[in-house]
C-alpha positions as CSV (number, residue, x, y, z in Angstrom):
1,M,106.5,-27.5,116.7
2,M,105.6,-25.5,113.5
3,H,109.3,-25.3,112.5
4,A,109.3,-28.3,110.1
5,Q,105.9,-27.5,108.8
6,S,106.8,-23.9,108.0
7,R,109.3,-24.9,105.4
8,V,106.9,-25.8,102.7
9,G,107.1,-24.9,99.1
10,S,109.2,-26.0,96.2
11,P,113.0,-25.3,96.0
12,R,112.4,-23.6,92.7
13,G,109.9,-21.1,94.3
14,Y,112.4,-20.4,97.0
15,L,115.1,-19.7,94.5
16,Y,112.8,-17.3,92.6
17,Q,112.1,-15.4,95.9
18,L,115.8,-15.1,96.6
19,G,116.4,-13.9,93.0
20,A,113.7,-11.2,93.4
21,G,115.2,-10.0,96.6
22,T,118.7,-9.5,95.1
23,G,117.5,-6.8,92.7
24,W,116.4,-4.1,95.1
25,T,117.2,-3.0,98.6
26,S,115.5,-0.5,100.9
27,L,118.5,-0.1,103.2
28,P,119.5,3.4,102.0
29,F,115.9,4.7,102.7
30,L,115.4,3.2,106.2
31,P,117.0,6.2,108.0
32,L,114.5,8.5,106.3
33,L,111.6,6.9,108.2
34,R,110.2,9.2,110.8
35,Q,107.2,7.4,112.3
36,P,107.6,5.1,115.3
37,T,108.2,1.5,114.0
38,L,107.6,-1.8,115.6
39,I,109.8,-4.6,114.3
40,M,108.7,-8.1,115.3
41,A,110.9,-11.1,114.6
42,G,111.1,-14.7,115.6
43,D,114.3,-16.2,117.0
44,D,113.9,-19.3,114.9
45,D,112.6,-18.0,111.6
46,P,113.7,-20.2,108.6
47,L,112.7,-17.5,106.1
48,I,114.0,-14.2,107.5
49,P,117.0,-14.4,109.9
50,L,116.9,-12.4,113.1
51,V,119.9,-10.5,112.0
52,N,117.7,-8.7,109.4
53,A,115.4,-7.4,112.2
54,R,118.4,-6.2,114.2
55,L,119.7,-4.4,111.1
56,L,116.3,-2.7,110.7
57,R,116.4,-1.6,114.3
58,L,119.8,0.0,113.8
59,L,118.8,1.8,110.6
60,I,115.2,3.0,111.4
61,P,115.0,5.9,113.8
62,N,112.5,5.5,116.6
63,A,112.3,1.7,115.9
64,R,111.5,-0.8,118.6
65,L,112.4,-4.5,118.2
66,H,110.4,-7.3,119.8
67,V,112.0,-10.7,119.5
68,Y,109.6,-13.6,120.2
69,H,110.3,-17.3,120.5
70,G,109.3,-19.0,117.3
71,G,109.4,-18.6,113.6
72,H,107.8,-16.9,110.7
73,L,104.3,-18.2,111.3
74,S,104.3,-17.4,115.0
75,L,102.6,-14.1,114.3
76,V,99.6,-16.2,113.3
77,T,99.9,-19.3,115.5
78,E,100.8,-17.2,118.6
79,A,98.6,-14.2,117.9
80,A,97.1,-14.2,121.4
81,D,100.6,-13.7,122.9
82,L,101.8,-11.2,120.3
83,A,98.7,-9.1,119.8
84,P,99.2,-7.3,123.2
85,V,102.7,-6.3,122.0
86,V,101.2,-4.6,118.9
87,D,98.4,-3.1,121.0
88,G,100.9,-1.7,123.5
89,F,103.0,-0.2,120.7
90,L,100.1,1.4,119.1
91,A,98.8,2.8,122.4
92,A,102.2,4.3,123.1
93,A,102.4,5.8,119.6
94,D,99.0,7.5,119.9
95,P,98.4,9.3,123.2
96,R,94.8,9.9,122.3
97,R,94.0,6.2,122.2
98,D,92.3,4.8,125.2
99,S,94.0,2.0,127.1
């Protein structure tokens, strides 16, 4: 539903974003992360392909990947469905936190 509407913005702005992303990468630093990490990615994201999330999962120790049906804006539009995933992750990461 939101897929066509999530592709807004000018082609020039998109090219500028791509250009900015080509100048720096965090890949060499990801294995240095030590805190538990939740990676959430949509299976139909027009901005960030799912392969990026899978790569993060491989490179970050103690990372958990949650793939949801939807795109980039689903974290907002489907917040009621995805918030429990975040809450469960945070509860598991902090044993002092009440359930």
